[in-house]
C-alpha positions as CSV (number, residue, x, y, z in Angstrom):
1,M,0.3,-0.1,0.1
2,S,1.3,3.6,-1.1
3,R,1.2,6.1,1.5
4,F,-0.1,8.6,-1.4
5,W,-3.5,6.3,-1.6
6,I,-6.4,7.9,0.1
7,D,-8.8,5.7,2.3
8,K,-11.1,4.9,-0.5
9,I,-8.6,2.8,-2.4
10,S,-7.2,1.1,0.6
11,S,-10.2,-0.4,1.5
12,V,-11.7,-0.8,-2.0
13,K,-11.8,-4.6,-3.2
14,P,-11.5,-4.8,-7.1
15,Y,-13.2,-7.0,-9.3
16,V,-11.1,-10.1,-10.4
17,P,-11.6,-10.8,-14.0
18,G,-11.3,-14.3,-15.1
19,E,-8.4,-16.2,-16.1
20,Q,-7.0,-14.9,-19.8
21,P,-4.1,-17.6,-20.5
22,T,-1.6,-17.6,-23.1
23,S,-1.4,-21.3,-24.3
24,D,-2.7,-22.1,-27.6
25,T,-3.5,-25.6,-26.2
26,L,-6.4,-24.5,-23.8
27,I,-9.8,-24.6,-24.6
28,K,-11.2,-21.6,-23.0
29,L,-14.9,-21.7,-21.8
30,N,-14.1,-19.5,-18.3
31,T,-15.2,-15.9,-19.6
32,N,-18.0,-16.0,-22.0
33,E,-16.6,-14.9,-24.8
34,H,-18.5,-15.7,-28.5
35,A,-17.9,-19.2,-29.6
36,L,-17.5,-17.5,-33.1
37,L,-15.7,-14.5,-34.8
38,P,-17.3,-11.8,-35.5
39,S,-19.1,-10.6,-38.7
40,D,-17.0,-10.2,-42.1
41,S,-18.4,-7.1,-42.2
42,V,-16.5,-6.0,-39.0
43,L,-13.4,-7.3,-39.9
44,A,-13.9,-5.3,-43.3
45,A,-14.6,-1.5,-41.2
46,I,-11.5,-2.7,-39.4
47,K,-9.6,-2.8,-42.0
48,S,-10.8,0.3,-44.0
49,T,-9.9,2.9,-41.5
50,S,-7.9,5.3,-42.9
51,G,-4.3,7.0,-41.7
52,E,-6.2,10.3,-41.6
53,A,-8.9,9.1,-39.5
54,L,-6.2,7.9,-37.1
55,R,-4.7,10.8,-37.1
56,R,-7.8,12.9,-36.1
57,Y,-9.7,12.6,-32.6
58,P,-12.7,10.5,-32.8
59,D,-16.8,11.3,-33.0
60,P,-16.8,12.4,-29.2
61,G,-20.8,11.4,-29.5
62,A,-20.2,8.4,-31.6
63,T,-22.8,9.5,-33.6
64,G,-22.8,7.0,-36.2
65,L,-22.7,4.3,-34.0
66,R,-25.5,5.5,-31.9
67,A,-27.6,6.1,-35.1
68,A,-27.2,2.3,-35.9
69,I,-28.3,1.0,-32.5
70,A,-31.3,3.6,-32.2
71,A,-32.2,2.1,-35.6
72,A,-31.7,-1.4,-34.3
73,E,-33.6,-0.9,-31.3
74,S,-36.5,1.2,-32.4
75,V,-35.4,4.4,-30.5
76,S,-34.5,7.7,-31.2
77,T,-30.6,8.4,-31.0
78,E,-31.0,10.8,-27.6
79,R,-31.9,7.5,-25.7
80,V,-28.7,5.7,-26.8
81,F,-25.4,6.2,-24.9
82,V,-22.6,4.3,-25.7
83,G,-18.8,3.6,-23.7
84,N,-16.0,1.6,-23.3
85,G,-17.5,-1.6,-22.6
86,S,-20.7,-1.8,-20.6
87,D,-18.8,-2.0,-17.4
88,E,-17.4,1.8,-18.2
89,V,-21.4,2.5,-18.8
90,L,-22.3,0.8,-15.8
91,A,-19.6,2.7,-13.7
92,H,-20.4,5.9,-15.1
93,L,-24.3,4.7,-14.5
94,W,-23.4,4.1,-10.4
95,F,-21.8,7.1,-10.2
96,A,-24.5,9.5,-11.9
97,F,-27.3,7.9,-10.2
98,L,-26.4,5.4,-7.5
99,K,-23.6,7.4,-5.6
100,G,-24.4,7.5,-2.1
101,R,-27.7,6.0,-2.1
102,R,-29.4,2.9,-1.5
103,V,-29.0,-0.2,-4.0
104,Q,-30.3,-3.5,-4.1
105,T,-28.9,-6.4,-6.3
106,L,-29.1,-10.3,-6.1
107,D,-26.7,-12.2,-3.7
108,T,-25.7,-14.7,-6.6
109,T,-24.8,-12.2,-9.5
110,Y,-22.4,-10.3,-11.5
111,G,-19.2,-9.5,-8.8
112,F,-18.5,-6.0,-10.1
113,Y,-21.6,-4.6,-8.7
114,P,-20.6,-4.7,-4.9
115,V,-17.3,-3.1,-6.0
116,W,-18.9,-0.1,-7.6
117,A,-21.1,0.1,-4.7
118,G,-18.3,0.2,-2.5
119,L,-16.1,2.9,-4.8
120,Y,-19.2,5.1,-4.8
121,D,-20.4,4.6,-1.0
122,A,-23.9,3.1,-2.3
123,K,-25.5,1.3,0.6
124,L,-26.0,-2.3,-0.8
125,T,-28.6,-4.8,-0.2
126,E,-28.0,-8.2,-1.6
127,V,-31.1,-10.2,-2.0
128,P,-31.2,-13.8,-2.0
129,V,-32.0,-16.0,-4.8
130,L,-34.7,-18.9,-4.3
131,D,-33.5,-22.1,-4.0
132,D,-33.7,-22.7,-7.7
133,F,-31.7,-19.7,-8.6
134,S,-34.4,-17.2,-9.6
135,V,-35.1,-14.1,-9.1
136,D,-37.2,-13.2,-5.7
137,V,-39.4,-10.3,-7.7
138,D,-41.8,-9.8,-4.4
139,A,-38.4,-9.6,-2.2
140,L,-37.0,-6.5,-4.7
141,K,-40.6,-5.0,-4.7
142,K,-40.9,-4.7,-0.8
143,D,-37.9,-2.4,-0.6
144,G,-37.9,0.8,-2.2
145,A,-34.0,1.3,-2.8
146,A,-33.2,1.2,-6.8
147,I,-32.4,-1.8,-8.4
148,V,-29.5,-3.1,-10.3
149,L,-30.3,-6.7,-12.0
150,A,-28.5,-8.4,-14.6
151,N,-30.8,-10.2,-17.3
152,P,-29.7,-13.3,-17.9
153,N,-28.5,-13.6,-14.4
154,A,-24.6,-14.3,-14.3
155,P,-23.7,-16.6,-13.3
156,T,-26.8,-18.4,-13.4
157,G,-28.2,-17.9,-16.6
158,Q,-31.6,-17.5,-15.9
159,A,-33.8,-14.4,-17.2
160,L,-36.9,-13.1,-16.3
161,T,-39.5,-12.3,-18.7
162,R,-40.3,-8.5,-19.8
163,D,-43.5,-8.6,-18.1
164,D,-41.5,-9.2,-14.7
165,I,-39.2,-6.3,-15.4
166,A,-41.9,-4.1,-16.2
167,S,-43.6,-5.5,-13.1
168,L,-40.5,-4.0,-10.9
169,V,-40.7,-1.0,-12.6
170,D,-44.1,-0.2,-12.5
171,S,-44.2,-1.2,-8.8
172,N,-42.4,2.1,-7.6
173,S,-41.9,5.2,-10.2
174,D,-39.5,6.7,-7.8
175,R,-37.3,3.7,-8.2
176,L,-34.3,3.6,-11.1
177,V,-34.0,-0.2,-12.1
178,V,-31.1,-0.8,-14.0
179,V,-31.3,-4.2,-16.4
180,D,-27.8,-5.2,-17.7
181,E,-28.3,-7.2,-20.7
182,A,-24.8,-8.3,-21.2
183,Y,-25.9,-11.4,-22.7
184,F,-28.4,-10.3,-24.9
185,G,-29.2,-12.2,-28.1
186,F,-29.2,-15.9,-26.8
187,G,-32.7,-16.4,-25.9
188,A,-33.8,-14.0,-23.2
189,E,-36.5,-11.1,-23.7
190,T,-34.9,-7.6,-23.8
191,A,-36.3,-4.8,-21.8
192,V,-36.0,-2.0,-24.2
193,P,-39.5,-1.7,-25.6
194,L,-40.4,-0.7,-22.0
195,I,-38.1,2.3,-21.9
196,A,-41.0,4.1,-24.1
197,D,-43.4,4.0,-21.1
198,Y,-40.9,4.2,-18.1
199,D,-38.4,7.4,-17.1
200,N,-37.1,5.2,-14.3
201,L,-35.5,2.4,-16.7
202,I,-32.2,1.8,-18.1
203,V,-31.2,-0.7,-20.0
204,T,-27.5,-1.4,-20.8
205,R,-25.8,-3.9,-23.2
206,S,-22.2,-5.2,-24.3
207,L,-21.3,-6.1,-27.6
208,S,-18.7,-8.5,-26.6
209,K,-21.0,-11.7,-26.0
210,S,-23.7,-10.9,-28.6
211,H,-21.7,-9.4,-31.3
212,A,-18.3,-11.4,-30.8
213,L,-16.2,-8.5,-29.9
214,A,-15.0,-8.9,-26.2
215,G,-11.5,-7.4,-27.7
216,M,-13.3,-4.4,-28.6
217,R,-14.6,-3.0,-25.7
218,V,-17.9,-1.3,-26.8
219,G,-21.1,-0.9,-24.6
220,Y,-24.4,1.4,-24.4
221,A,-27.4,2.2,-22.3
222,I,-30.6,2.9,-23.5
223,A,-33.4,5.2,-21.4
224,Q,-35.3,8.0,-21.6
225,P,-33.2,11.5,-22.5
226,D,-32.5,13.2,-19.0
227,L,-30.8,9.6,-17.8
228,I,-28.8,9.6,-21.1
229,E,-27.9,13.2,-20.3
230,G,-27.0,12.2,-16.8
231,L,-24.7,9.7,-18.3
232,S,-23.1,12.1,-20.8
233,R,-22.0,14.7,-18.2
234,V,-20.2,11.8,-16.2
235,K,-18.6,10.8,-19.4
236,D,-17.3,14.3,-20.6
237,S,-16.2,15.1,-17.0
238,F,-14.2,11.8,-17.1
239,N,-13.2,11.0,-20.9
240,S,-14.9,12.7,-24.0
241,Y,-13.6,10.1,-26.4
242,P,-14.1,6.7,-24.8
243,L,-14.5,5.0,-28.2
244,D,-11.7,5.1,-30.8
245,V,-12.7,5.3,-34.7
246,I,-11.9,1.8,-35.2
247,A,-14.1,0.8,-32.4
248,Q,-16.7,3.0,-33.9
249,A,-16.8,1.7,-37.0
250,A,-16.4,-2.0,-36.0
251,A,-19.3,-1.5,-33.8
252,T,-21.6,0.1,-36.2
253,A,-21.0,-2.7,-38.7
254,A,-21.7,-5.6,-36.4
255,I,-24.9,-3.6,-35.3
256,E,-26.1,-3.1,-38.9
257,D,-25.3,-7.1,-39.5
258,R,-28.4,-8.6,-38.2
259,R,-28.3,-11.3,-40.2
260,W,-25.1,-12.4,-38.4
261,L,-26.7,-12.0,-34.9
262,E,-29.5,-14.1,-35.9
263,G,-27.2,-16.9,-37.5
264,A,-24.7,-16.6,-34.7
265,S,-27.1,-16.5,-31.8
266,K,-28.8,-19.8,-33.3
267,T,-25.9,-21.4,-33.2
268,V,-24.8,-20.9,-29.8
269,R,-28.5,-21.9,-28.5
270,E,-27.9,-24.8,-30.3
271,V,-24.3,-25.8,-29.1
272,R,-25.8,-24.9,-25.5
273,D,-28.6,-27.2,-25.9
274,V,-26.0,-30.2,-26.9
275,M,-23.9,-29.1,-23.7
276,S,-26.8,-29.2,-21.4
277,A,-28.4,-32.5,-22.5
278,G,-24.9,-33.9,-22.4
279,L,-24.0,-33.4,-19.2
280,Q,-27.6,-34.1,-17.7
281,A,-26.9,-37.4,-18.9
282,L,-23.7,-37.5,-16.9
283,G,-25.5,-36.8,-13.6
284,F,-24.8,-33.1,-13.7
285,E,-27.8,-30.4,-12.8
286,V,-27.8,-28.1,-15.6
287,L,-30.1,-24.6,-14.8
288,P,-32.1,-23.5,-17.5
289,S,-30.0,-21.0,-19.3
290,Q,-30.6,-17.9,-21.7
291,A,-27.1,-16.8,-22.3
292,N,-24.4,-18.1,-23.9
293,F,-23.1,-20.0,-20.7
294,I,-24.4,-22.7,-18.1
295,F,-24.3,-23.3,-14.8
296,T,-23.9,-26.6,-13.9
297,Q,-23.2,-29.0,-10.7
298,H,-22.7,-32.6,-10.5
299,T,-24.7,-34.3,-8.0
300,A,-21.9,-36.5,-6.5
301,L,-18.6,-34.8,-7.1
302,P,-17.7,-31.3,-5.6
303,G,-16.7,-28.3,-8.2
304,H,-13.1,-27.8,-7.1
305,L,-12.6,-31.6,-8.3
306,I,-14.1,-31.2,-11.5
307,F,-12.9,-27.9,-11.9
308,D,-9.0,-29.2,-11.3
309,A,-9.6,-32.2,-13.5
310,L,-10.7,-30.2,-16.3
311,R,-7.7,-27.9,-16.0
312,D,-5.1,-30.7,-16.1
313,R,-6.7,-31.7,-19.3
314,D,-6.6,-28.0,-20.8
315,I,-9.8,-27.2,-20.6
316,L,-10.5,-24.1,-18.5
317,V,-14.1,-23.0,-16.7
318,R,-15.5,-20.7,-14.1
319,R,-15.9,-21.3,-10.3
320,W,-16.0,-19.6,-7.1
321,D,-15.4,-20.5,-3.4
322,K,-18.5,-18.5,-2.2
323,Q,-20.4,-20.9,0.0
324,R,-23.9,-21.1,-2.1
325,I,-22.4,-21.6,-5.4
326,K,-18.9,-23.6,-4.5
327,N,-20.1,-26.6,-6.0
328,W,-21.1,-25.1,-9.3
329,L,-19.3,-24.6,-12.3
330,R,-19.8,-21.7,-15.0
331,I,-18.9,-22.9,-18.4
332,S,-19.0,-20.9,-21.7
333,V,-21.1,-22.3,-24.5
334,G,-18.2,-23.0,-27.1
335,T,-17.9,-24.8,-30.7
336,M,-19.9,-27.6,-31.3
337,A,-16.0,-29.3,-31.6
338,Q,-15.2,-27.9,-28.3
339,A,-18.6,-29.0,-26.7
340,E,-18.0,-32.4,-27.8
341,Q,-14.5,-32.6,-26.3
342,L,-15.6,-31.3,-23.0
343,L,-18.5,-34.1,-22.6
344,G,-15.9,-36.6,-23.4
345,V,-13.4,-35.1,-21.1
346,M,-16.3,-34.9,-18.5
347,R,-17.2,-38.4,-19.1
348,E,-13.8,-39.5,-18.1
349,I,-14.0,-37.4,-14.9
350,V,-17.3,-38.9,-13.6
351,S,-17.2,-42.2,-14.9
352,P,-13.4,-43.5,-15.3
353,E,-14.0,-47.1,-15.5
354,T,-16.0,-46.3,-18.8
355,G,-14.5,-43.2,-19.9
């Protein structure tokens, strides 16, 4: 600890991201990157970026990208905010609307929420999920505090319906509801259509999963204009140019290529079904997922044993030591070939005499 640190930095517990191995032999199923490469139009947009464009500062308002998102989501551009990944968008959101305030989230969800709560002095309540890991909507309604909700939830993959979200938002018009749709595009209903009727709702998204752009860092929020203005004020007090010209070009091409999104998402869902059925046949419990990962535990073997055995066989997945989920594994949906290899290795681990 440096003697120059302020008290807040010495006490904060940063988010720990998933391992990013450098080995080419590992099957990497731990950080929920898309199984497929981005669309050809994205790669073409990157290659066509000129030296002149790089010489100049990028458009601070990301006008073209915001217009593409607005068109895709049938909203006006004044209802769209973009940032350097949805984590940055969420961080700005915590500062603009939740700093020092009471906030609810789930006790089993994205691990960055408690970090932002601590950094921005929010009074965080972690509402327990139900025994089947579904969201206790009634419990969230009972408290008037703001709500930050990943939907689909991570690491469970389960999702609320749009009607569920509407009931939360409608239950208290003075409560802000943030719906983090980082795993948009793999089967869950989006809450974006509700924006037209509610000024206390913000939906955030990432292109990391849905559009295979984890390496590009692009995220956005959709909300009514006054909330977007609040986000813009924070952004322009921190970094007026969060998205470079290459990121803006690539993200715009990705958003506009709706055929790729539909086809790639269909492929992920198909592989997800194969993985889920295969694991269930091997004695695993698998939660119903609407994301590009599955959450699973074996009915007899502890999670750390399976995690270590997979790691020894060059397959990387994610697990936590948190008591409630210590035996559960989160496994990203890979290619069909990777799914078949995973299932083969799992068979060896859980049934060594037949594997």
